[in-house]
N, C-alpha and C positions, 0 to 999 in steps of 0.2 A: 693904774686903776685899783679900786678897792675890791677885796674878795673876802668871803668867809674862809677861814683856814683852820684845819685840824692840826694843832701843834704836837699832837701825840695821840696815843690810844687811851681812852678813859671816859670819864663823865662829861657833862656839858661844860665843865670848866676848861676843857682843852680847846674850846672854840674861841677864836679870836678874829678880829677884822684887821686886815693888813694890806700892804701895797704889793702888787704883783705886776709883772710885765703885761702889757696889752697884747693879746694874741694876734699873730699875723694871719692874713687872709690868703689861703691857697687857691689855685685855680679851681673854679667850680664851687667855691664856698662863699658864704656870706658871714659878715660879723654883725652880731646882734648886740644892741645896747639893752641889757636886761633891766626890766622894770620890776618884775616879780618872779619868784621861783617857788615851786611847791616843795613841801617837806614830806619825806617818805620814810617808812620803816627802814628801808635800805640805808638811808643816811645815818640813822641811829646805830645800825649794826656796823657800818663802816667806821663810825666814830669809836666804837669799842675795839676796833682792830680786826674784825672778823669777816669783812666783806670789801676787799680792796677794789678800786676802780679798774676796769679792764685796760689792757695796754692801749696807749694812745690818748688816754684821758688823764686829766690832772690827778695826781695821787693824793693831794692834801686839800683840794678845793671840792667840797661836796656839792650835791645838787644834781638831780636827774631830769628836771623839767623846768621850762622857762617860758616867759612871755615878754616881748619887748618890741623894739623897732629896728629895722635893718639900718645899720650904721655905715656899712661898706660892702661892696660886692666885687667879685673878680671872675671874669669869664663866664658869666651866666646872665641870661635874660629873663629868668623866671621871676626875679624880684627886683624892686628898685629901692633906692634909699628912701627911708621913711615908712615903708610898708610895715604893718603890724603883723608880727609872726609869733608862733609858739611852737614848742616841740619837746622831744624826748632825747636825752643825751646820756652818755655813759658816765658823766661826771662834769664838774666845773660850772654848773648852772647858777650857783650861788656866788657869782662874781658880777661885776658891773658890765662886763662884756664877755662874749664867748663866740667861737666860730663853729659853724655847722655846715654840712653839705647842703647846697641849695635844695636838693630833692628831699631832704629830711624835715624841712620846715613846713608848718601848716599855717594858713591864714587865720588870724584871730577873727572869729565870727562877729558880725556887726551887732552892736548893742551890748557887748561884754567889756568889762573893765580888764586891765592887765591882771589884776589879782584873780578874777574869775577865770581868765584864760589860762593862767598858770596852774589852775586846779584841774585842768582837763587832760593833758597828754598822758601822764603815767597811768592814771586809773582807768580812763576810757579806752586807751589803746590796749591795756592789759585785759580789761573786761571784754572788749570787742574780739580780740584774738582768742581768748579763752572760750567765749560763747559761740562765736561764728566760725572761726577757722578750726579750732581744736574740738569744741563741743558739738558743733554742727546742730545747733538748736533750731527746731522747726516749730511752726505754729501748732499750738496744742500741747507742746511738751510741758512737763513739770520740771522746774529748775530749782534746785536747792542751793542757796548762797549762804555760806558761813560768814559770820561777822558782817551782817548786812548793813550795819551802821558805819562801817569803815569807808574810806575813800573808794576802794575798789568795789565794795559792797553796794554803795549807793549808785555807782556808775553801772554796775552789772544789773541791778534790779531795773534800772531805766531801760537799758538796752534789751534785756530779756522781755520786758513788757512790750516794747516796741515790736519785737519779733513775734509777738502773739503767744508767749508762754505764760503759764501760771507760775508766779514767783513766790517761793517759800524761803524765808530767811531765818537765821538763828542769831541770837545775841544773848548775853547775860544781863541785859538791861531792858526792862519793860519800856522805859522812856524812849530808848533808841528804836525799839520795834514800833512804837506808836508814831514816831517821827518818820520812819521809813515808809509808812503807808502812803505818804505824799509822793514818794519816788518809785512807785510801781509795786511795792510789796503787797501780796494778796493774803498770805498767811505767815504770821510770826510765831516763832518758837522760843520761849524764854528758857534757855539752857541752865539758868541758875535754879530752876524748879524741876525740870525734867530733861531727860536726854532726847535728842532729836530723833533717835531711833524709836523710842517708845511713843513719841508724840505723832509721828507720821502714820497715817492710816492707809495711805496709798503709796506705792513706789514712785520714784522720780526717774526722769530720763537723763538728767545731767546734774552733776554736783560740782560746784566751784569751792575749792578748799585751800586755805592757807594755814590751817591748824597743823596738819602733818600726821605723824605717827599715831598719836592717841585716838584720832578720829578715823583712821584708815579702815578698820574692820567694820565699823558701823556704816561708813560711807558705802562700802561694798554691799552691805546687807540691805540698804534702803533703795538700791538701784534696781530699776526694772530690767528685764532681759534686753541685752544689747545696749545698756546704758553706758554713759561716759563719765568717768571721774577725772576732772582736770585739777592737777595739783599746782598751786601758785606759790607755795612756800611751806615752811616748817616752823611756824612760830612756837609751837609746843613741843618741838623735837622731831627728828627725822627717823627714829627707830620704831618698829612695831613688831608684834607677834601675832598678827591677825590671821584668821582662817582664810586661805586663798580659794577655798572651794567655790564660793559664789562666782569668782572670775571665770571658772571653767563652765559651771552649770548654766550661768546666765550669759555667757559670751560677752563679758564686760571688757571695756577698754580703760586703762589707766594711762593718762597722758600728762607728762610734765611740761611746763613751759616757764620761760623767764625772758625778760626783755633785755636786760643789761648785757648779756653775752652775745647778742646777735651781731652778725656781720652788717656792714653798710648796705649791701644788696638786700639782705633780709629786711632791714629797717625801711629802706626805700619802698619795697613792695608793700609792706604793711601800711605805710603812710599813704601811699597812692590809693589803696583800697579803702582805707578809713575816710580819706578826704572825699571820695566819691559817694560812699554809702551813708556816712554818719555825720560829717561836718555840717551839711546843710540843715540838719535837725536842731542845731544850736542857734540858728539865725533868728533873732527876735523881730527883725523887720517883717518876716513872713508871718509869724504867729507869736504873739506875746506869750502865749502858753506853749512855748516850744517843747517838743517831745523830750529833748535832752537838755539838761542844765547842770552846770557844776554846782557842787554842794560845798560851801565854805563853812568851816567851823569857826575860824578866826584868822586874822592877818596880824603880822608883827613887823616892825621895822627890822631890817637885817641886823642892826646893832643889838637886837634882843633875841637873836637866834637861839642862844642857850636857853632862854626861858621857853621858847617854842618847843625845843627838844623835851624839856621837862613836862610840858603840857601833853605832848604826844605820849610820853612814857607813862602818864597816869592812866591811859586807856579809857579816858572819859570823853574823848572827842567823838563828834559825829560829822563825818565828811572830812574835808581837807584843811590843813594848816598851810598858809602861804606867807612867805617873807618878802617884804618889799624894800627896794632901795629908795 
């Protein structure tokens, strides 16, 4: 089978398409013929040599989310050959086939293409876990989402709005803020003109942040008493010299979360919860204006994956980039 392969650490030029062995199907697993795979920041960082795949996943085949058809099964009755599935993996999704535990796969909602489905798992599972499990968002909460035009940002704004929260988002692009209004954003803050700390006139209950160290102090400052800061990453660095006083005075919580390092049992539990509470909200048969919908910036043939990396690195994207076989 064909697969996208990192031939070394470096720029997009290290990406190639090559032949690799077809994965075997273990008991309780399914083999999926991948039709589309999402591109994530983690793929770019892995390409640079800084974010290796966890043990048990391919070291040189990138990709953390997929959509396709069940091609083979072994010792499971949950799926049948031909079923349309999507999911989140530790690596290897940008291959023509991959194997996953039967309990880790999600059914592709009716009415969605494979490209649309491949834009769901990473960002919506991350956003759901951050907002519901970690952030404990309640109706009436004020939620601040940094980089609201990103894949996770557009997913988080939709989920937060569905949960009954007021959604506040940041971006350095006025155009991205305007486009985000369609996906649940109530108040946009253009951080190319002002800091979010100065722009906020009321405190927030939950902050979703992938910026990291440079924003840490201001995140603490804008949180209401008993607020929650959920850290999703450190795109601008992991170090800070912030004043920790607000954490004690306001009884704040700082919560770190990551998907890729979780155990099989942790992933299965999240998948089951998400499937019950969120997956029906994507079904366009029920409502053409479904409460949740994937946001696609662009799709590329897998043979142009290097170009897709360059587009993501430009930071001009809104929503997800997906590569298709």
